[in-house]
DRENDO-1510 file (C-alpha; in Angstrom, 1 decimal, always signed):
<recs>
REC; n; res; u; v; w
REC; 1; UNK; +26.5; -25.7; +43.1 .
REC; 2; UNK; +26.7; -25.5; +39.3 .
REC; 3; UNK; +27.5; -22.8; +37.1 .
REC; 4; UNK; +24.9; -23.5; +34.3 .
REC; 5; UNK; +24.4; -20.0; +32.5 .
REC; 6; UNK; +20.9; -18.5; +31.8 .
REC; 7; UNK; +19.5; -15.8; +30.0 .
REC; 8; UNK; +18.4; -12.6; +32.1 .
REC; 9; UNK; +16.8; -9.8; +30.6 .
REC; 10; UNK; +13.4; -7.5; +30.9 .
REC; 11; UNK; +11.3; -10.9; +29.7 .
REC; 12; UNK; +13.3; -13.6; +31.8 .
REC; 13; UNK; +14.0; -11.9; +35.2 .
REC; 14; UNK; +14.7; -14.2; +38.0 .
REC; 15; UNK; +11.8; -14.5; +40.2 .
REC; 16; UNK; +12.5; -13.9; +44.1 .
REC; 17; UNK; +10.3; -14.9; +46.8 .
REC; 18; UNK; +10.8; -13.4; +50.0 .
REC; 19; UNK; +8.9; -14.9; +52.9 .
REC; 20; UNK; +8.1; -12.6; +56.0 .
REC; 21; UNK; +8.4; -8.8; +56.0 .
REC; 22; UNK; +9.8; -7.9; +59.5 .
REC; 23; UNK; +13.8; -7.2; +60.0 .
REC; 24; UNK; +15.1; -9.8; +58.4 .
REC; 25; UNK; +13.1; -10.1; +55.3 .
REC; 26; UNK; +12.9; -6.5; +54.5 .
REC; 27; UNK; +16.8; -6.7; +55.0 .
REC; 28; UNK; +16.8; -9.1; +52.5 .
REC; 29; UNK; +14.4; -7.6; +50.0 .
REC; 30; UNK; +15.9; -4.2; +50.2 .
REC; 31; UNK; +19.6; -5.3; +49.9 .
REC; 32; UNK; +18.9; -7.8; +46.7 .
REC; 33; UNK; +17.0; -4.8; +45.4 .
REC; 34; UNK; +19.8; -2.3; +45.7 .
REC; 35; UNK; +22.3; -5.7; +44.0 .
REC; 36; UNK; +20.2; -6.3; +41.0 .
REC; 37; UNK; +19.3; -2.7; +40.4 .
REC; 38; UNK; +23.5; -2.2; +39.9 .
REC; 39; UNK; +23.7; -0.6; +43.2 .
REC; 40; UNK; +26.0; -1.2; +46.5 .
REC; 41; UNK; +23.9; -3.1; +49.2 .
REC; 42; UNK; +22.5; -0.3; +51.4 .
REC; 43; UNK; +24.0; -2.4; +54.3 .
REC; 44; UNK; +27.3; -3.3; +53.3 .
REC; 45; UNK; +29.3; -0.3; +54.7 .
REC; 46; UNK; +27.8; -1.6; +57.9 .
REC; 47; UNK; +29.9; -4.5; +57.8 .
REC; 48; UNK; +33.7; -5.0; +58.7 .
REC; 49; UNK; +35.6; -6.8; +55.9 .
REC; 50; UNK; +33.1; -5.6; +53.1 .
REC; 51; UNK; +35.6; -2.8; +51.6 .
REC; 52; UNK; +36.8; -5.6; +49.1 .
REC; 53; UNK; +33.5; -6.1; +47.6 .
REC; 54; UNK; +32.4; -4.1; +44.6 .
REC; 55; UNK; +30.2; -1.1; +45.7 .
REC; 56; UNK; +28.4; -1.3; +42.1 .
REC; 57; UNK; +27.5; -4.6; +39.8 .
REC; 58; UNK; +26.2; -5.2; +36.7 .
REC; 59; UNK; +22.2; -4.8; +36.9 .
REC; 60; UNK; +20.4; -8.0; +37.0 .
REC; 61; UNK; +16.9; -8.3; +36.2 .
REC; 62; UNK; +14.7; -9.8; +39.4 .
REC; 63; UNK; +11.2; -9.6; +40.4 .
REC; 64; UNK; +11.0; -9.5; +44.2 .
REC; 65; UNK; +8.0; -10.5; +45.7 .
REC; 66; UNK; +7.7; -10.0; +49.8 .
REC; 67; UNK; +4.7; -11.9; +51.3 .
REC; 68; UNK; +3.8; -11.1; +55.1 .
REC; 69; UNK; +0.7; -11.4; +57.4 .
REC; 70; UNK; +0.7; -8.1; +58.2 .
REC; 71; UNK; +0.3; -5.0; +56.2 .
REC; 72; UNK; +2.9; -3.4; +57.4 .
REC; 73; UNK; +6.4; -3.6; +59.3 .
REC; 74; UNK; +6.0; -3.8; +62.9 .
REC; 75; UNK; +9.0; -2.9; +65.2 .
REC; 76; UNK; +8.6; -6.0; +67.5 .
REC; 77; UNK; +11.0; -4.8; +70.1 .
REC; 78; UNK; +9.1; -1.9; +70.6 .
REC; 79; UNK; +6.3; -3.8; +72.1 .
REC; 80; UNK; +7.2; -3.6; +75.4 .
REC; 81; UNK; +6.3; +0.7; +75.0 .
REC; 82; UNK; +3.4; -0.3; +72.7 .
REC; 83; UNK; +1.5; -1.6; +75.0 .
REC; 84; UNK; +2.0; +1.1; +77.3 .
REC; 85; UNK; +1.8; +4.1; +75.4 .
REC; 86; UNK; -1.1; +4.7; +72.5 .
REC; 87; UNK; +1.1; +7.8; +70.6 .
REC; 88; UNK; +4.0; +5.2; +70.3 .
REC; 89; UNK; +1.7; +2.5; +69.2 .
REC; 90; UNK; +0.5; +4.7; +66.2 .
REC; 91; UNK; +4.3; +5.1; +65.3 .
REC; 92; UNK; +5.4; +1.4; +65.7 .
REC; 93; UNK; +3.6; -0.2; +63.0 .
REC; 94; UNK; +4.2; +1.1; +59.5 .
REC; 95; UNK; +2.1; +0.4; +56.6 .
REC; 96; UNK; +4.4; -0.8; +53.6 .
REC; 97; UNK; +2.6; +1.8; +51.5 .
REC; 98; UNK; +4.4; +4.4; +53.8 .
REC; 99; UNK; +7.8; +3.6; +53.6 .
REC; 100; UNK; +9.5; +5.2; +50.6 .
REC; 101; UNK; +12.3; +3.3; +50.0 .
REC; 102; UNK; +10.0; +0.5; +49.4 .
REC; 103; UNK; +7.5; +2.4; +47.1 .
REC; 104; UNK; +10.4; +3.6; +45.3 .
REC; 105; UNK; +12.2; +0.0; +44.4 .
REC; 106; UNK; +11.1; -0.9; +41.0 .
REC; 107; UNK; +11.8; -4.4; +41.8 .
REC; 108; UNK; +9.6; -5.1; +44.9 .
REC; 109; UNK; +6.1; -5.8; +45.1 .
REC; 110; UNK; +4.5; -6.6; +48.5 .
REC; 111; UNK; +1.8; -9.4; +49.0 .
REC; 112; UNK; -0.7; -9.4; +52.4 .
REC; 113; UNK; -0.8; -13.1; +53.2 .
REC; 114; UNK; +1.1; -16.0; +53.8 .
REC; 115; UNK; +2.7; -18.8; +51.8 .
REC; 116; UNK; +0.8; -22.0; +53.1 .
REC; 117; UNK; +3.2; -24.6; +51.2 .
REC; 118; UNK; +6.5; -24.8; +49.2 .
REC; 119; UNK; +7.2; -27.5; +46.3 .
REC; 120; UNK; +11.5; -27.3; +46.2 .
REC; 121; UNK; +11.4; -29.6; +43.7 .
REC; 122; UNK; +8.9; -28.0; +41.3 .
REC; 123; UNK; +9.9; -24.6; +42.5 .
REC; 124; UNK; +6.6; -23.3; +43.4 .
REC; 125; UNK; +5.0; -22.0; +46.4 .
REC; 126; UNK; +1.3; -21.2; +47.4 .
REC; 127; UNK; +0.2; -17.8; +48.4 .
REC; 128; UNK; -3.3; -17.3; +50.5 .
REC; 129; UNK; -4.1; -13.6; +50.5 .
REC; 130; UNK; -5.8; -12.1; +53.5 .
REC; 131; UNK; -9.3; -11.4; +53.4 .
REC; 132; UNK; -8.6; -7.7; +53.4 .
REC; 133; UNK; -6.1; -8.0; +50.3 .
REC; 134; UNK; -8.7; -10.2; +48.6 .
REC; 135; UNK; -8.8; -13.7; +49.7 .
REC; 136; UNK; -7.4; -15.1; +46.5 .
REC; 137; UNK; -5.2; -18.4; +46.8 .
REC; 138; UNK; -2.8; -19.0; +44.0 .
REC; 139; UNK; +0.6; -21.1; +43.1 .
REC; 140; UNK; +3.7; -18.9; +42.1 .
REC; 141; UNK; +7.0; -19.9; +40.5 .
REC; 142; UNK; +10.2; -18.8; +42.1 .
REC; 143; UNK; +13.8; -19.0; +40.9 .
REC; 144; UNK; +14.9; -18.2; +44.7 .
REC; 145; UNK; +13.1; -18.6; +47.9 .
REC; 146; UNK; +14.4; -16.4; +51.2 .
REC; 147; UNK; +12.7; -18.0; +54.3 .
REC; 148; UNK; +12.6; -15.0; +56.5 .
REC; 149; UNK; +9.0; -16.2; +58.2 .
REC; 150; UNK; +10.8; -15.5; +62.0 .
REC; 151; UNK; +8.5; -16.9; +65.1 .
REC; 152; UNK; +5.3; -17.0; +66.3 .
REC; 153; UNK; +4.7; -15.2; +69.4 .
REC; 154; UNK; +2.0; -14.9; +72.1 .
REC; 155; UNK; -0.2; -12.0; +72.6 .
REC; 156; UNK; +0.7; -9.4; +74.4 .
REC; 157; UNK; +4.4; -10.2; +73.5 .
REC; 158; UNK; +3.3; -9.2; +70.0 .
REC; 159; UNK; +0.0; -8.0; +68.7 .
REC; 160; UNK; -1.7; -10.8; +66.4 .
REC; 161; UNK; -3.5; -8.3; +64.1 .
REC; 162; UNK; -2.8; -8.4; +60.2 .
REC; 163; UNK; -3.4; -5.0; +59.3 .
REC; 164; UNK; -2.6; -1.6; +61.0 .
REC; 165; UNK; -6.3; -0.4; +62.1 .
REC; 166; UNK; -7.2; -4.0; +63.4 .
REC; 167; UNK; -3.8; -3.8; +65.5 .
REC; 168; UNK; -4.5; -0.2; +67.0 .
REC; 169; UNK; -8.0; -1.5; +68.1 .
REC; 170; UNK; -6.5; -4.6; +69.4 .
REC; 171; UNK; -3.6; -3.0; +71.7 .
REC; 172; UNK; -5.9; +0.3; +73.1 .
REC; 173; UNK; -7.7; -1.8; +75.1 .
REC; 174; UNK; -4.7; -3.4; +76.7 .
REC; 175; UNK; -3.1; +0.1; +77.2 .
REC; 176; UNK; -6.3; +1.6; +78.7 .
REC; 177; UNK; -6.3; -1.4; +81.3 .
REC; 178; UNK; -2.8; -0.7; +82.3 .
REC; 179; UNK; -3.1; +3.2; +82.4 .
REC; 180; UNK; -6.0; +2.8; +84.5 .
REC; 181; UNK; -4.8; +0.5; +87.0 .
REC; 182; UNK; -5.3; +2.4; +90.3 .
REC; 183; UNK; -4.8; -1.1; +92.2 .
REC; 184; UNK; -1.4; -1.6; +89.9 .
REC; 185; UNK; -0.2; -3.8; +87.1 .
REC; 186; UNK; +1.6; -7.2; +87.4 .
REC; 187; UNK; +3.7; -8.6; +84.6 .
REC; 188; UNK; +4.7; -12.2; +85.0 .
REC; 189; UNK; +7.6; -13.4; +83.4 .
REC; 190; UNK; +11.2; -12.5; +84.1 .
REC; 191; UNK; +12.7; -13.1; +80.7 .
REC; 192; UNK; +13.9; -9.8; +78.6 .
REC; 193; UNK; +10.3; -9.4; +77.5 .
REC; 194; UNK; +8.9; -9.2; +80.9 .
REC; 195; UNK; +11.8; -6.9; +82.0 .
REC; 196; UNK; +11.3; -4.5; +79.4 .
REC; 197; UNK; +7.4; -4.7; +79.8 .
REC; 198; UNK; +7.8; -3.6; +83.5 .
REC; 199; UNK; +10.3; -1.0; +82.6 .
REC; 200; UNK; +8.5; +0.6; +79.6 .
REC; 201; UNK; +5.2; +0.4; +81.6 .
REC; 202; UNK; +6.7; +2.3; +84.6 .
REC; 203; UNK; +8.4; +4.7; +82.3 .
REC; 204; UNK; +5.5; +5.6; +80.0 .
REC; 205; UNK; +3.0; +5.3; +83.2 .
REC; 206; UNK; +5.0; +6.3; +86.3 .
REC; 207; UNK; +2.0; +7.0; +88.5 .
REC; 208; UNK; +1.1; +3.0; +87.8 .
REC; 209; UNK; +2.5; +0.7; +90.5 .
REC; 210; UNK; +4.1; -1.8; +88.6 .
REC; 211; UNK; +5.2; -5.5; +89.9 .
REC; 212; UNK; +7.2; -8.2; +88.0 .
REC; 213; UNK; +7.1; -11.9; +89.2 .
REC; 214; UNK; +9.7; -14.4; +88.0 .
REC; 215; UNK; +9.2; -18.2; +88.9 .
REC; 216; UNK; +12.8; -18.7; +89.3 .
REC; 217; UNK; +15.3; -17.1; +91.7 .
REC; 218; UNK; +17.2; -15.0; +89.1 .
REC; 219; UNK; +16.0; -12.8; +86.4 .
REC; 220; UNK; +16.8; -13.8; +82.7 .
REC; 221; UNK; +17.1; -17.4; +83.8 .
REC; 222; UNK; +16.8; -19.2; +80.5 .
REC; 223; UNK; +19.3; -17.3; +78.5 .
REC; 224; UNK; +22.8; -18.1; +78.6 .
REC; 225; UNK; +24.1; -15.0; +80.5 .
REC; 226; UNK; +26.0; -14.3; +83.3 .
REC; 227; UNK; +24.6; -14.0; +86.8 .
REC; 228; UNK; +26.3; -10.3; +87.4 .
REC; 229; UNK; +24.2; -9.3; +84.3 .
REC; 230; UNK; +20.9; -10.6; +85.8 .
REC; 231; UNK; +21.8; -9.0; +89.0 .
REC; 232; UNK; +22.7; -5.5; +87.6 .
REC; 233; UNK; +19.3; -5.9; +85.8 .
REC; 234; UNK; +17.5; -6.8; +89.1 .
REC; 235; UNK; +19.2; -3.5; +90.7 .
REC; 236; UNK; +18.2; -1.1; +87.7 .
REC; 237; UNK; +14.7; -2.1; +87.7 .
REC; 238; UNK; +14.3; -1.8; +91.2 .
REC; 239; UNK; +15.9; +1.6; +91.3 .
REC; 240; UNK; +13.2; +2.8; +88.6 .
REC; 241; UNK; +10.4; +2.0; +91.0 .
REC; 242; UNK; +9.3; -1.8; +90.1 .
REC; 243; UNK; +8.9; -4.2; +92.4 .
REC; 244; UNK; +10.3; -7.6; +91.8 .
REC; 245; UNK; +9.2; -10.9; +93.2 .
REC; 246; UNK; +11.3; -13.9; +92.6 .
REC; 247; UNK; +10.4; -17.6; +93.4 .
REC; 248; UNK; +7.1; -16.5; +92.5 .
REC; 249; UNK; +5.2; -19.0; +90.1 .
REC; 250; UNK; +1.5; -17.5; +89.2 .
REC; 251; UNK; -1.3; -20.3; +90.3 .
REC; 252; UNK; -4.3; -18.3; +89.3 .
REC; 253; UNK; -6.2; -15.0; +89.1 .
REC; 254; UNK; -9.5; -14.2; +90.8 .
REC; 255; UNK; -11.9; -11.6; +89.7 .
REC; 256; UNK; -12.9; -9.6; +92.9 .
REC; 257; UNK; -15.2; -7.2; +91.3 .
REC; 258; UNK; -14.9; -3.1; +90.2 .
REC; 259; UNK; -11.9; -4.2; +88.0 .
REC; 260; UNK; -9.8; -5.7; +90.8 .
REC; 261; UNK; -8.0; -9.1; +90.8 .
REC; 262; UNK; -6.3; -11.3; +93.5 .
REC; 263; UNK; -3.6; -13.0; +92.0 .
REC; 264; UNK; -2.4; -16.2; +93.8 .
REC; 265; UNK; +0.9; -17.7; +93.7 .
REC; 266; UNK; +2.0; -21.4; +94.4 .
REC; 267; UNK; +4.0; -20.3; +97.4 .
REC; 268; UNK; +0.5; -18.9; +98.7 .
REC; 269; UNK; +1.4; -15.1; +98.3 .
REC; 270; UNK; -1.2; -13.2; +97.1 .
REC; 271; UNK; -1.6; -9.9; +95.2 .
REC; 272; UNK; -4.2; -7.3; +94.5 .
REC; 273; UNK; -3.9; -5.5; +91.0 .
REC; 274; UNK; -6.3; -4.4; +88.4 .
REC; 275; UNK; -4.3; -6.0; +85.1 .
REC; 276; UNK; -2.2; -9.2; +84.8 .
REC; 277; UNK; +0.2; -9.0; +81.8 .
REC; 278; UNK; +1.8; -12.7; +81.1 .
REC; 279; UNK; +4.8; -11.9; +79.1 .
REC; 280; UNK; +6.3; -15.5; +78.8 .
REC; 281; UNK; +7.0; -15.8; +75.1 .
REC; 282; UNK; +6.4; -19.4; +73.9 .
REC; 283; UNK; +8.0; -18.9; +70.3 .
REC; 284; UNK; +7.1; -21.2; +67.4 .
REC; 285; UNK; +9.2; -21.1; +64.3 .
REC; 286; UNK; +6.5; -20.1; +61.4 .
REC; 287; UNK; +7.6; -23.1; +58.9 .
REC; 288; UNK; +5.0; -25.0; +58.9 .
REC; 289; UNK; +5.1; -24.3; +55.0 .
REC; 290; UNK; +8.3; -25.7; +54.2 .
REC; 291; UNK; +9.1; -29.7; +53.4 .
REC; 292; UNK; +10.3; -31.7; +56.4 .
REC; 293; UNK; +13.6; -32.3; +55.6 .
REC; 294; UNK; +14.4; -28.6; +55.6 .
REC; 295; UNK; +13.6; -28.4; +58.8 .
REC; 296; UNK; +14.6; -29.9; +62.5 .
REC; 297; UNK; +12.3; -31.3; +65.3 .
REC; 298; UNK; +11.5; -27.9; +66.7 .
REC; 299; UNK; +10.7; -26.3; +63.2 .
REC; 300; UNK; +13.8; -24.3; +62.9 .
REC; 301; UNK; +15.2; -24.2; +59.4 .
REC; 302; UNK; +18.4; -26.0; +59.0 .
REC; 303; UNK; +20.9; -23.7; +56.9 .
REC; 304; UNK; +24.4; -24.2; +55.8 .
REC; 305; UNK; +26.5; -21.5; +57.2 .
REC; 306; UNK; +26.2; -19.7; +53.5 .
REC; 307; UNK; +22.3; -19.8; +54.4 .
REC; 308; UNK; +21.4; -22.0; +51.6 .
REC; 309; UNK; +19.4; -25.0; +52.6 .
REC; 310; UNK; +20.8; -28.4; +53.4 .
REC; 311; UNK; +22.4; -30.5; +50.2 .
REC; 312; UNK; +19.9; -32.9; +50.5 .
REC; 313; UNK; +16.7; -30.6; +50.1 .
REC; 314; UNK; +16.0; -30.7; +46.3 .
REC; 315; UNK; +16.9; -27.1; +44.4 .
REC; 316; UNK; +18.8; -26.2; +48.0 .
REC; 317; UNK; +21.0; -23.8; +45.6 .
REC; 318; UNK; +17.8; -21.9; +45.1 .
REC; 319; UNK; +16.5; -21.6; +48.9 .
REC; 320; UNK; +18.0; -19.3; +51.6 .
REC; 321; UNK; +17.0; -18.8; +55.1 .
REC; 322; UNK; +17.8; -16.2; +57.8 .
REC; 323; UNK; +16.3; -14.6; +61.2 .
REC; 324; UNK; +14.7; -15.7; +64.1 .
REC; 325; UNK; +13.4; -18.9; +62.5 .
REC; 326; UNK; +16.7; -20.6; +61.5 .
REC; 327; UNK; +18.6; -23.0; +63.2 .
REC; 328; UNK; +21.9; -21.1; +64.4 .
REC; 329; UNK; +23.6; -19.8; +67.4 .
REC; 330; UNK; +23.1; -17.1; +69.2 .
REC; 331; UNK; +20.5; -15.0; +71.2 .
REC; 332; UNK; +17.8; -13.8; +68.8 .
REC; 333; UNK; +18.1; -10.4; +68.4 .
REC; 334; UNK; +16.9; -8.1; +65.5 .
REC; 335; UNK; +20.4; -6.8; +64.7 .
REC; 336; UNK; +21.0; -10.4; +64.4 .
REC; 337; UNK; +18.2; -10.5; +62.0 .
REC; 338; UNK; +19.0; -7.7; +60.0 .
REC; 339; UNK; +22.8; -9.3; +59.4 .
REC; 340; UNK; +21.6; -12.2; +58.4 .
REC; 341; UNK; +19.3; -10.9; +56.0 .
REC; 342; UNK; +21.7; -8.7; +54.2 .
REC; 343; UNK; +24.1; -11.8; +54.0 .
REC; 344; UNK; +21.1; -14.0; +52.4 .
REC; 345; UNK; +20.6; -10.9; +50.0 .
REC; 346; UNK; +24.3; -11.2; +49.1 .
REC; 347; UNK; +24.2; -14.6; +48.7 .
REC; 348; UNK; +21.5; -15.0; +46.6 .
REC; 349; UNK; +22.8; -11.9; +44.3 .
REC; 350; UNK; +25.9; -13.9; +44.0 .
REC; 351; UNK; +24.2; -17.1; +42.7 .
REC; 352; UNK; +22.3; -15.0; +40.3 .
REC; 353; UNK; +25.8; -14.0; +39.0 .
REC; 354; UNK; +27.2; -17.3; +38.9 .
REC; 355; UNK; +24.3; -18.6; +36.9 .
REC; 356; UNK; +24.4; -15.6; +34.3 .
REC; 357; UNK; +28.1; -14.8; +34.0 .
REC; 358; UNK; +29.5; -17.9; +35.4 .
REC; 359; UNK; +31.4; -16.1; +37.9 .
REC; 360; UNK; +32.3; -18.4; +40.7 .
REC; 361; UNK; +30.2; -16.9; +43.7 .
REC; 362; UNK; +31.6; -15.4; +46.8 .
REC; 363; UNK; +29.5; -16.1; +49.6 .
REC; 364; UNK; +29.2; -14.5; +53.0 .
REC; 365; UNK; +29.4; -17.3; +55.7 .
REC; 366; UNK; +28.0; -16.9; +59.0 .
REC; 367; UNK; +30.2; -17.5; +62.2 .
REC; 368; UNK; +29.1; -18.5; +65.5 .
REC; 369; UNK; +27.7; -16.0; +67.7 .
REC; 370; UNK; +28.4; -15.7; +71.2 .
REC; 371; UNK; +25.5; -14.9; +73.6 .
REC; 372; UNK; +24.8; -11.0; +73.8 .
REC; 373; UNK; +21.9; -9.0; +74.6 .
REC; 374; UNK; +20.6; -5.1; +75.0 .
REC; 375; UNK; +17.6; -5.0; +77.2 .
REC; 376; UNK; +16.0; -1.6; +77.6 .
REC; 377; UNK; +15.1; -0.8; +81.2 .
REC; 378; UNK; +12.9; +2.5; +80.8 .
REC; 379; UNK; +15.3; +5.4; +80.9 .
REC; 380; UNK; +18.2; +3.1; +81.1 .
REC; 381; UNK; +19.6; +0.0; +79.2 .
REC; 382; UNK; +22.2; -2.8; +79.3 .
REC; 383; UNK; +24.3; -4.3; +77.1 .
REC; 384; UNK; +26.5; -7.5; +77.1 .
REC; 385; UNK; +28.6; -9.5; +74.9 .
REC; 386; UNK; +30.2; -12.7; +76.3 .
REC; 387; UNK; +33.8; -11.9; +77.3 .
REC; 388; UNK; +32.8; -8.7; +77.4 .
REC; 389; UNK; +32.2; -5.8; +79.8 .
REC; 390; UNK; +28.8; -5.3; +81.2 .
REC; 391; UNK; +27.6; -1.5; +80.1 .
REC; 392; UNK; +24.6; +0.0; +81.5 .
REC; 393; UNK; +23.1; +3.2; +82.2 .
REC; 394; UNK; +21.6; +6.3; +80.1 .
REC; 395; UNK; +24.1; +6.5; +77.8 .
REC; 396; UNK; +23.8; +2.7; +76.9 .
REC; 397; UNK; +20.1; +3.6; +76.4 .
REC; 398; UNK; +20.7; +6.5; +73.9 .
REC; 399; UNK; +23.0; +4.1; +72.2 .
REC; 400; UNK; +20.9; +1.3; +71.6 .
REC; 401; UNK; +17.6; +2.6; +71.6 .
REC; 402; UNK; +17.5; +6.3; +71.6 .
REC; 403; UNK; +14.1; +7.9; +72.5 .
REC; 404; UNK; +11.9; +5.3; +70.5 .
REC; 405; UNK; +12.9; +1.6; +71.8 .
REC; 406; UNK; +15.4; +1.6; +68.8 .
REC; 407; UNK; +12.5; +2.0; +65.8 .
REC; 408; UNK; +14.5; +5.2; +63.9 .
REC; 409; UNK; +17.5; +3.1; +64.5 .
REC; 410; UNK; +16.1; -0.1; +63.1 .
REC; 411; UNK; +14.4; +2.2; +60.1 .
REC; 412; UNK; +18.0; +4.0; +59.1 .
REC; 413; UNK; +19.7; +0.5; +59.0 .
REC; 414; UNK; +16.8; -1.0; +56.6 .
REC; 415; UNK; +17.0; +2.3; +54.7 .
REC; 416; UNK; +13.2; +3.2; +55.0 .
REC; 417; UNK; +13.9; +6.9; +53.7 .
REC; 418; UNK; +16.2; +6.0; +51.2 .
REC; 419; UNK; +14.8; +6.0; +47.4 .
REC; 420; UNK; +16.3; +3.2; +45.5 .
REC; 421; UNK; +16.9; +4.0; +41.7 .
REC; 422; UNK; +18.1; +2.0; +39.1 .
REC; 423; UNK; +21.6; +2.7; +37.6 .
REC; 424; UNK; +21.2; +4.5; +34.1 .
</recs>
């Protein structure tokens, strides 16, 4: 990467386009905002080895535009409880207009819409606003782009709505159907999503009979996790009142009338329930807008350890990607996404400093991530990192998820309540 100096003042700010406003995108935008305002990045204190970095920097003029299809932050890991509890659903979606530190950030603006294409050679992007935001389509220039668009996940793994009012209208019928299920609810899928949906539903609605069906002989069969973790998970959710059917693949669901359904499995077993929740996450990266040379065959963004695009992409040193949509090791988690978002902000800022002062950039580099996971199991939780001790119980639930499936924890890490002020 070169060291060509460029002017930077109020009339010539760096234009930064952040695509995606969930855990990773907000982490990137907030931390880059801090750094450009001459402050220490709000996330820096949470990472080992950051003490050697300067706590304050010379301010850099930047305009950060964050684009997201939603009009606010949706707490994705809270989805299992969102679909079981109306009061919680109300809290789990926070409009960007109600995030104090976002409103206080003088160098961030949000756009309710989507990026439909990116020209890396010309450093331009096409943004299509949602109908609610006016529906306009425009082409914008950028000096840097940070791609944090994540994955597309199906309903009811996550809601599909783009604004809070529509979201509440979307999830309310689902909540009503499971709350009033006198014959019970079947959750299909024994991965982390299905397990948490069954567990949070039973916690929020203890009167409802909850059955979890999985097609394989053990839970969490698609993740690189040990058998003893799957066995302990099975033990805990059974203790919490959930019936578990292993080696049960869903064949069909028949309507019986009066709100009842007959579920038929390929092994011939049948089950009478009122609601069937298919919690199988068939996720796909939200990267259709990127050039082909930037993504792999599955759509994940190819990145260097410093999160910049591969060197064969035009203007690769102006583009970074982070979060669930990148090709990198480790199980996809919100903590991983926020960590990468911070690194993207730091490295983008380092490149800005290099361009304006000539000082060599000191990039943070991602390391290979061992398999690790934390699973909310109603009143309990389980946490594991490869090679470490399996931890579980109510204390683990409090540490990793508190009383709201980690909503306040994530808001605190992202710094929702902090006001960002320019250094005088």
